[in-house]
Phi, psi and omega in degrees: 000136176304152183297334186267357183292129182081006175061027178069011182264164183267130178305143184251343181232166181296322179300317176294317177297323174300312179295319181297315180296312178304313182298324177296323182277351173109005175294128184247340175216151169245135183248149171157189174236107195284161172250198190255001182263245183295338177306321189286321178293322177292322183295323179298325186273339192301312186300325181300323181257019171074019181251130183266141175254135181244111180285107178275176180257346178211140186291332176296320176288327174300317180297324176296317180296317180299323175295318178293316179302320182295317180296325188275325180264336187084348183265163177304135165268142187233136171235136192245126180221162166284172177286170174063249188301331179296314174299320185290324177288334183285343191297326174297319175297323180295315175300323177293318174305318179300309188280340173273356175061057184242133178282086176255140181247117172269115181253111185241147161298156177214193182242140175291158170307321178293324178297316182298343176289342180220354182259139171232344179301126177068010184267123165215179187275092183299325180295315182294324179299318182275338191309322183290349191247347191243156175277339187197164181217139176214165179246006178070046178296323176200173191295328182293323178292324176289323178290324177292324179291319178293327174296318179303312182305307185290321179295319181269345186053050174221163173293158173224167182231124177251105178269090190277083189291145174081193188280356179055037180252009176299140174290148187272123181278351172183145183249132180247129176291138184300133180277137174285129183269102187277144171283141176293142176285134181293141178270176179296137183286336178054249186298324178298324176288320179297319176301317177298319184297330181265356181272152177243338182226063181283151173237130177262134179239105182271136177240193191299329181291337180286358186280347178295139190305314179298318178296313182298320183290319180292325181291324177295320177297314179298315180299319179293321176300314178287334195054047183246149180292150175237123173258148185228138167292169184302319184287345183258014178301132180098350179299318163243130188304144180296337183272358179291133182297341171277350176291128184248355177122197185274141171241127176231356191091011187253208191274324196302317182271003184304311186304324181286310187295326184292336179262000182284147173250000174200137178240120172263109175263122187244109183061025180279120177266134184296339182293344184275348188268149174291170186277067172222147176299149171296135189241011189246146188267339181302146176293149181242131170259114187259112180247115186210164180292329182206167175282154177253129185301325183244133186231142172277336180215145173277122187281150176284336178207151181226156171214123178241122179162202181296126184292326185294316179296320185292318180296322181295324183291339177284348183298339181286348176258009182284137179202167180307139183241169182271355179289154173239152178296321185296326180288316178297316176302317184294321177297312184302313186293321180297317183296316179296321178295326179295332184262357187260149168198157178262133183272152170235006173226103181082215182241138178285147175302330172291320179295327176306314183286310181301319182290325175299312180295319177303315183285330175294315182296320181292332176275001184072027184249150167229069186292147161292159168238146170247134189240123180277165173292140180138178184300328176303339190292333180298310182288324178295318184283328185279322194251354175270117181276122179259142179255337184212163178303143178069017164289343175228129179253139185205145165277106185251315182299312178266330181056053185267131171296158177085011182273315198295327184290300177306320182288328175298314178303311173306317182290326179288328183281325180299318184221081185302327182296328178275321192065190182204158172239135174258115170260114185222149170281166183296326184292313180302316183292325179293337176290334182229031186298332175302334179288353173298322180290330176294315178299321179291321185292330180274342185072018180310135174278077189230131176251116178264118181253120184260118176276086192262098181237008172071031183198156160285083195304312187298320179286323177303316178299318181294321176299318181287330182291339180261012179052041177262153179289149179295130183199121170083014182229004187228155182208167173290129183304116176296155172266082189290341179297315180291322179299311181300321179293329176291335177269358176098008178267167164281129180244144181224145177248133175232123183245355177203167186303327178291311181293326173299312179300318181294316178299321178299317181296318180291319182296319183288332181279351184275132179277075182151186185280152176214166184220140176239115175276098185263119176284119197260142167265111187263017189297326185274358184296319182298325179292322178297318179301311178299322179295321188279317192241344178088000000 
């Protein structure tokens, strides 16, 4: 926190101590829908500590935005809610943060013990409600308790719940400076290094933990030393740039990456969290060296060797086992091209999802822009993750652990506000947008440089595909195609309709030139979705 933040005074209340501690850790925004208790004290103090409040339209969306903030800044993301329904509404976002391994802090109003002696209105056990999703809970008795809770969120990379009961005007009995959470130093790899020393065709698989800058840099150095292919999960897009010759594509635990994995004689999983993989058994015989921050209770495969600690140090220690490998760049490029062909198709009704993504990046580059993208859950995510080219970690934001619909719009707003010069694109299906459509008003109110691209096909397409694959009659997955252009304009955005590639490219040019949020309602040709799903997952 800058020296002049808070005007050099010592926080006098728990609310002030919380804000001072968050500012020291790098939190820049708090998202939410406030209540009438401790929320008001926090709103009053935020400007003093250089923290902006963003009024969302739903607490669940606010938690998604806080999650994106945590991933982009490395600091705790914060969502503020009232008691009762505010906590209930935030739970899906809290579950998302838990399974995306993000340090999100839910700060809620609560009831004093005296109030609980006579109040039943809006009362339920808020601690029990959040318990499945959080690493810890506190009521904000003093500043030391608050600081310990924030330490826990950063250390465990999981959300926590601060039930800040009452007006938060209690005087602080003591202020504790935020503790730096140090990474553990990696130990000698031993058997893992020996396995690499004997390998000729290792494959590196990068997961969400590898998106941390030092880990990503160390992974790239190791991959280039080995001249070995690198596969990335959705969350690890950009850990190795997509344009890098060693980038081999997406890893989900499905079929698309199988031809490469089946000829590997060693698999190095680097920061791969088992929450990232699809619901299929591990299918590969090669031994696995698991390099991660910490052990996982549930594993898809029993590793031959493990190392838990700081990823960058672990990867650097492997350099003593580097030696010439049998991979060629042509072989890696051929695998990457085969995977891309399996996911591509040309649309003849509306615009195909691969073209929606590719044209968006082409027009962004033509305009001199490099926006981040936020991707919602649904069939369109296959195209968005495969065809959007990332240069760095967190160029693409996605809910992968929970795979929650309704993520992309609030995450896109957070990305656009985090880096206004870059702006952001939200790739969302029509179903996901309808879950959080009110956040279009949040985008308008903040002036976020966000282009929301709606894959509008009038269906829950991913579920529709699965229904068709079982040869069931269509039921419960389709609706009349909404007119999102008018919806956007009603919320104060610029709205565009695209029914073919040319009108879509025109809309993108106008949207990128607009100083503020806009929405493009794209009529999608969904014909290739079933083939994409088969190619990805088998």
